[in-house]
N, C-alpha and C positions, 0 to 999 in steps of 0.2 A: 033053231038051226043057224049055223054060222053063215053069214052072207058077205062080210067085209073083213079084210085084214087092214088095220089102221096102224101105220108106222109113224111115230113122232120123232122129229129132230129134238135135240135138247136145248142147246144154247141159242138164245134169241127167239125160241119158239115156246118152250115150257117155262124157261127161267133165264135170268141173267146173273152172271158172276161178276163180282167186282174186279178191280185191277190185280187182285192177288193171283189170278190164274196166269196172267202174262209174267208177273214177277217170279212165280214159282218155276215156270218153264225156263226163264232166263237163268235162274239160280242152278237148275239142274244141268243146263248146257254148259255153264261155266265150270261146274264141278267135274263133268266128264270130258269135255273138249277144251276147256280153258278159254272159251269165248261164248258169248251169247248170240253171236252172229247178228242177223238183222231182226231179232225177235222183238226188239223195242218198238219197231215201227211196222212190222209185217202185218198185213190184213189177214186175220184168222177166220173171217166170216165164211162159213160153209166149208172150210178146209178140213182135211183129215189131220188128226194129231200126228200121225206117222209122216205124212207128206210135209207138214209144217217143219218138222225137225230137219228133214233133208233140205228144204228150201231155204230156211234161215241160215243154215250153215253153208250151204252151197253159194249163197250170196257173197260170202267172204272168201270164196275161192277154195274151200276145203273140198278135196276130191270125194266123189260119191263112195268109193270103196273105203276111204278112211272114215266117213260117217257111218257106213254100214258096220264096220268093225266094232264100234262102241254103241251102236243104236240101242241094243237091248238094255245096256247099262243106263243109258240116258232115259229111256222109257221108264225103267223101274225107279230111277231117282225121282223123276217127275211125279210118278204115281205115289211114291212113298211120301214125298214132301206135300203133295196136294192133300192126301188123306190126313196127314198130321196137322197141317197148318190152316186149312180152310174150315171156317166155322159157319154155323147157320146164318149168322149176321151178314156173311158175304154173299148170300144167295137171295135173290128176289124172284118170287113166283110172278109170272106175268098175268095180266088181267084175264079173268075167266077160267084160268087153268084148273084150279081145284074143282070147281063145279062141273066143268066139262068132263074131267077124268072120272069123277064120281058117277055121272050119268052114263058115260060110255061103259064103265066097268060093270054097271048093273044090267047091261043088255046082253041077252043070249045070242044076238045075231052079229056081234062085233068081237073080234079078237084084237087086243092091244099089244103092240110091240114097239121097239125102238129102231130107228135107223139114223145113226149119228156118227159124226167124225171124231167123237171122243174115244179114247181107249176105254174098255169096259169098266175097269176098276175105278178110274177117276170119274167117269160119267155116272156110274152108279152112286158114287159118293155125293155128287151134285144133287142127285134125286133123293138120296137118303136124308140129307140134312133138313130139307123142308117137308119130309114125310110123304113123298109120292113115288118112291121106288117100287112099292109093292104092287102098283098097277101094271107093271111090265115084267112078265115072266121070262121074256126072251128079247133078243134084238140082234142087230148087226152093227159092228163097231169098227173103229180104226184098226183093231187087231186083225180084222178079217180081210183087209185089202188096202191098197195104196190110193185108190180113187173111189169117190162116192158111188160112181156107177157100178162098182164091183159089189155093192152091198144089197141091192134088191133081191138078187137070186139067193143070197145067203139067208136073208130074212124069210123068204118064201120057203126055203128048204127047212128051216128051223120050225116054222109054223106047221109044216107038213108032219114033222116028227112028233109034234105035240098033239095035233088034232086028227091026223090022217087025211086031211083035206089039202088039195093042191090049189091054192088061190091063183087065179090068172086074170089078166086084163084089168077091167074096171072094178074087179073085186078087191084090188090092191089100191089103197089110198095112202099117199105120203104127205104128211103135214110138216111144213117147214118155212123158214123165214128168208131163204136165199134162193138165188137163181139155180144153184146146184141141186137143191131139193126138187125144183120143178123139172130139171132136165133128167135127173136120175129116175124119176117116175116113168119116164118114157122108155126106159130100158126094157121093161116088161109090159109096155102099153098100159100102165096103171094111170090112175088119176092123181092130180096134185092139188092140194089146198095150200095156197101161199098166204102167209100172214105177215103184215108189215110191222112187226115188233122187234126186228133186228136192225141191221145197218143198211138194208135196202128199203127204199121208199116204196109206197104203193104204186107209183108210176114206173119205177124201175122194174118191179115184179110184173106189172101188167104187160110190159113189152115182151115178156117171155111166155105169154099165153098159158098161165096156169089154168087148170080146170075150174077152180074157184079162187076168189081173192077176198081177204078180209083185212080190215085195219087191225083187228086183234081178235082174240078168241072169246070175248065176253058175251056174245050173243049165242048162248048155248044151243037153243032150239034150231037156229039157222045153221050153225055149224054141223049139228047132227043130221039135219035134213040134207045138207050138201054131201056129207059122208055117205049117206044111204042112196044117193042118186045112182041109177044104173049106168 
C-alpha cells in the first residue's frame, strides 16, 4: 500500500551538470534575443528555468512583454541545443543516488516523482544520460509554473491520476538541495529532506528548518527511514 509520495529535485540533488548547461542557455538567448543578459553570472540554484530566462534578460532592461513575445522560441532553442550537445560525460551522479533510487523503486509503499525547476524535456535528458530517468514516471516542471511553490499541487494531482490516491500533508516528501525545496514543501504541509550537495551549505539549509538534513544521500537506510517518518 502506498504511503509516501517522494518528489526529487534534479540539479544539485540527484546530479550535477558541467558548465555546458549555462553556456547552452547563453547561446540560446543570444540566438533569440541577441543578448545573453546576465546569464553568465546569475545564480541558477533552485530557480525555475522559465523564471531564469525572464530574470537574466530583465537585468539588462528588456521589457517583460518583449521577453514574453519570444519566450517559447528561446525555451525550444535551449532544449534543442541541450539535447543535442550535452553528453553523458557532462553529468555526474551524486553520492548514494543510484543505490537510493534502486531501493526506493523496489518498495510498494513509495511513489517516486520529480519536482524540479527544469523544463521537462531538458530535465529528462539530464536523467536519461546516466540512466536514471526510468525511475520517475511523472513530475512537476518549469513548464508547469513560474515559481517552485506552484509545483507541489501539480505533482500531487499527477500522482492522483496515476494511483487514485490523494497524497496530503506528511505523506508528501520533497528532497532537494536548496532553500526553495524546503519552502515549497510547506505549500501542502509536506515534509522536506534537505541535502547539502548543491550550492547551499548544511548550515545555510539548517537555518530554514527542513524536516531532515543530510550532508549527502549516501546513507541509504537513514534516508529511507527519514522518508518513512510520519
